[in-house]
BAKE-609120 format. One line per field, with one value per residue (C-alpha): chain; x, y, z. Coordinates in pm, 1 decimal. Layout:
REM BAKE-609120
ch (A,...) $
xx (X,...) $
yy (Y,...) $
zz (Z,...) $
REM end
This chain:
REM BAKE-609120
ch (A,A,A,A,A,A,A,A,A,A,A,A,A,A,A,A,A,A,A,A,A,A,A,A,A,A,A,A,A,A,A,A,A,A,A,A,A,A,A,A,A,A,A,A,A,A,A,A,A,A,A,A,A,A,A,A,A,A,A,A,A,A,A,A,A,A,A,A,A,A,A,A,A,A,A,A,A,A,A,A,A,A,A,A,A,A,A,A,A,A,A,A,A,A,A,A,A,A,A,A,A,A,A,A,A,A,A,A,A,A,A,A,A,A,A,A,A,A,A,A,A,A,A,A,A,A,A,A,A,A,A,A,A,A,A,A,A,A,A,A,A,A,A,A,A,A,A,A,A,A,A,A,A,A,A,A,A,A,A,A,A,A,A,A,A,A,A,A,A,A,A,A,A,A,A,A,A,A,A,A,A,A,A,A,A,A,A,A,A,A,A,A) $
xx (6053.5,6242.9,6105.1,6298.1,6184.4,6517.0,6719.5,7023.0,7255.4,7106.7,7355.1,7305.8,7567.2,7360.6,7582.9,7540.9,7167.4,7137.6,7329.9,7126.0,6799.0,6907.0,6988.0,6659.0,6461.3,6643.7,6557.4,6194.8,6174.4,6319.8,6083.5,5787.6,5869.1,6103.9,6133.8,6391.9,6595.4,6632.8,6773.5,7150.6,7359.7,7481.6,7124.1,7053.5,7360.5,7287.8,6934.2,7064.9,7341.6,7598.3,7894.1,7922.6,8187.6,7936.5,7682.7,7929.7,8026.9,7669.1,7547.8,7722.1,7464.2,7123.6,6946.6,7090.5,6960.2,6613.7,6620.7,6724.1,6455.7,6194.6,6297.0,6276.7,5933.3,5805.5,5915.2,5764.5,5428.7,5437.6,5532.3,5256.0,5000.0,5151.9,5189.8,5428.5,5643.9,5576.7,5550.1,5554.2,5180.0,5192.5,5503.6,5337.2,5026.9,5241.7,5440.6,5134.2,4951.2,5270.5,5291.8,4926.9,4989.3,5309.6,5132.6,4872.6,5135.7,5385.4,5151.6,4950.8,5236.8,5279.8,5566.6,5575.6,5635.7,5610.7,5572.8,5913.2,6125.0,5864.8,5917.3,6291.1,6272.9,5981.2,6026.9,6392.6,6291.4,6021.8,6260.7,6515.1,6264.1,6176.8,6544.2,6610.5,6327.7,6435.3,6793.0,6666.8,6412.6,6540.8,6368.9,6248.7,6511.3,6586.4,6407.0,6609.4,6543.9,6643.1,6389.5,6123.9,6181.9,6166.0,5852.0,5663.6,5775.2,5660.2,5330.4,5258.3,5353.7,5152.8,4840.5,4874.2,4933.2,4632.8,4424.0,4551.0,4460.6,4106.0,3833.0,3618.2,3868.2,3807.8,3990.6,4363.7,4314.5,4063.5,4280.7,4591.9,4410.7,4317.2,4669.8,4824.9,4586.9,4694.8,5065.4,5080.1,5071.6,5361.0,5562.9,5482.3,5548.1,5890.4,5949.2,5870.1) $
yy (-1489.2,-1787.3,-1970.5,-2283.8,-2492.3,-2668.3,-2561.2,-2354.9,-2607.2,-2903.4,-3150.0,-3423.0,-3664.7,-3973.8,-4065.5,-3723.3,-3724.5,-4074.7,-3983.6,-3666.6,-3853.4,-4123.6,-3862.6,-3678.9,-4003.2,-4098.8,-3768.7,-3798.5,-4147.2,-4033.0,-3733.2,-3970.3,-4070.5,-3803.9,-3429.7,-3268.1,-3134.9,-3487.2,-3638.0,-3650.7,-3656.6,-3998.9,-4129.7,-3982.8,-4147.7,-4480.5,-4478.8,-4390.6,-4651.5,-4382.7,-4257.5,-3920.2,-3804.0,-3848.4,-3644.9,-3358.8,-3364.2,-3261.3,-3064.9,-2865.0,-2973.4,-3134.6,-2798.1,-2763.9,-3112.5,-3016.4,-2702.4,-2900.2,-3161.4,-2889.8,-2717.4,-3040.3,-3127.6,-2771.9,-2754.1,-3099.5,-2977.0,-2675.6,-2894.9,-3144.5,-2868.5,-2771.1,-2408.4,-2202.7,-1910.9,-1710.7,-1375.7,-1226.7,-1274.8,-1642.8,-1693.3,-1534.1,-1749.8,-2063.2,-1993.2,-1918.8,-2229.1,-2429.4,-2319.0,-2418.8,-2757.0,-2800.9,-2738.5,-2999.9,-3254.3,-3202.7,-3155.3,-3456.2,-3682.3,-3791.6,-3554.4,-3420.7,-3046.7,-3018.2,-2640.9,-2580.3,-2731.1,-2622.4,-2253.3,-2300.6,-2472.8,-2352.1,-1982.0,-1980.4,-2170.7,-1913.3,-1628.5,-1781.2,-1799.2,-1432.0,-1334.1,-1519.5,-1335.6,-1001.0,-1060.7,-1108.3,-827.2,-591.7,-418.1,-59.9,201.3,220.8,-105.9,-369.3,-683.1,-910.8,-743.5,-755.0,-1128.5,-1197.3,-987.7,-1150.4,-1503.0,-1458.7,-1300.7,-1593.7,-1851.1,-1674.3,-1654.9,-2015.4,-2142.5,-1949.1,-2099.1,-2449.7,-2416.9,-2300.4,-2561.9,-2612.6,-2416.4,-2315.0,-2488.3,-2423.3,-2254.8,-2008.8,-1922.7,-1894.9,-1635.2,-1436.4,-1449.0,-1354.9,-1058.3,-931.1,-985.6,-862.5,-488.0,-528.7,-726.6,-504.3,-178.5,-307.8,-447.5,-135.1) $
zz (1596.8,1470.1,1169.8,1259.6,1551.7,1600.9,1903.3,1805.5,1969.9,1780.7,1641.2,1386.2,1522.7,1611.6,1906.9,2064.3,2000.6,2147.8,2464.4,2515.6,2461.5,2707.8,2972.2,2914.2,2929.9,3248.7,3415.3,3300.1,3450.0,3782.2,3794.8,3798.1,4154.9,4295.5,4321.2,4095.1,4389.0,4528.7,4207.5,4165.5,3848.4,3959.7,3968.3,3625.2,3473.1,3645.8,3508.5,3160.5,3183.0,3096.8,3293.0,3464.3,3216.0,2934.6,3130.5,3177.9,2810.4,2735.1,3038.5,3312.2,3573.2,3616.5,3579.2,3229.0,3150.0,3278.6,3065.1,2754.5,2821.3,2862.5,2540.6,2340.2,2482.0,2438.6,2074.7,2009.1,2143.2,1911.7,1614.9,1698.5,1662.0,1327.9,1429.6,1222.1,1322.5,1006.1,1183.5,1533.5,1586.5,1491.5,1703.0,2005.1,1955.3,1917.5,2231.2,2444.4,2325.3,2373.3,2737.5,2795.7,2633.9,2831.9,3162.5,3073.9,2972.6,3253.5,3546.1,3435.3,3538.8,3901.0,3975.2,4327.6,4337.8,3958.2,3963.2,4118.2,3838.5,3584.6,3653.6,3642.2,3306.2,3093.1,3162.1,3048.2,2732.2,2652.3,2735.6,2499.2,2217.1,2262.6,2290.0,1965.3,1790.8,1931.2,1820.3,1465.0,1459.2,1728.7,2015.1,2016.6,2088.4,2457.8,2536.7,2716.6,2509.3,2799.1,3027.5,2755.6,2697.0,3071.4,3124.5,2838.2,2936.1,3296.4,3186.6,2954.8,3216.8,3487.5,3273.5,3159.4,3511.2,3642.0,3359.6,3437.6,3806.7,3728.2,3767.4,3454.9,3250.3,2890.4,2605.3,2573.3,2234.8,2378.1,2675.8,2459.9,2249.8,2562.0,2704.9,2369.9,2338.9,2681.9,2627.0,2268.0,2351.7,2596.0,2343.7,2046.0,2234.2,2325.5,1977.8,1771.8) $
REM end
């Protein structure tokens, strides 16, 4: 797993960072009252007070913006907890707890149909984190690393979503430990 929590495409140019943040904030604002599918790029750029050309310099479409916004928020949640990616076990724990935290944060806002864009954004972020780790450490011979990353990401999301929908649920830390324990054998068998 990656030791760094910065997205691989991160830039330090303040103008680029500012434009991206403005677009992400604009989408977040619009999602408070509208479903993702009903929001246009034009509305995002109007809300951000940027032009469409600026949008397309940074993102090919609104789904890419949602994915980028999700990744930034997800990584911020992991950083807030002070979890390190020192080894595969810690990375797995961090990712699972991050997904639980993300569900609490995102579904706590008044977004209609939050699970639809959530699945399309958080799962690819988690898959990407596993792909990054597998590219550095390799998968077991004959194991398709893309399939492994997808399987583990969906298992984590499914467990976390089930936990979130459970009345009187246990603490996120406790559930994250349970989900990680179930997913770990799948991940480790494919990673050895």
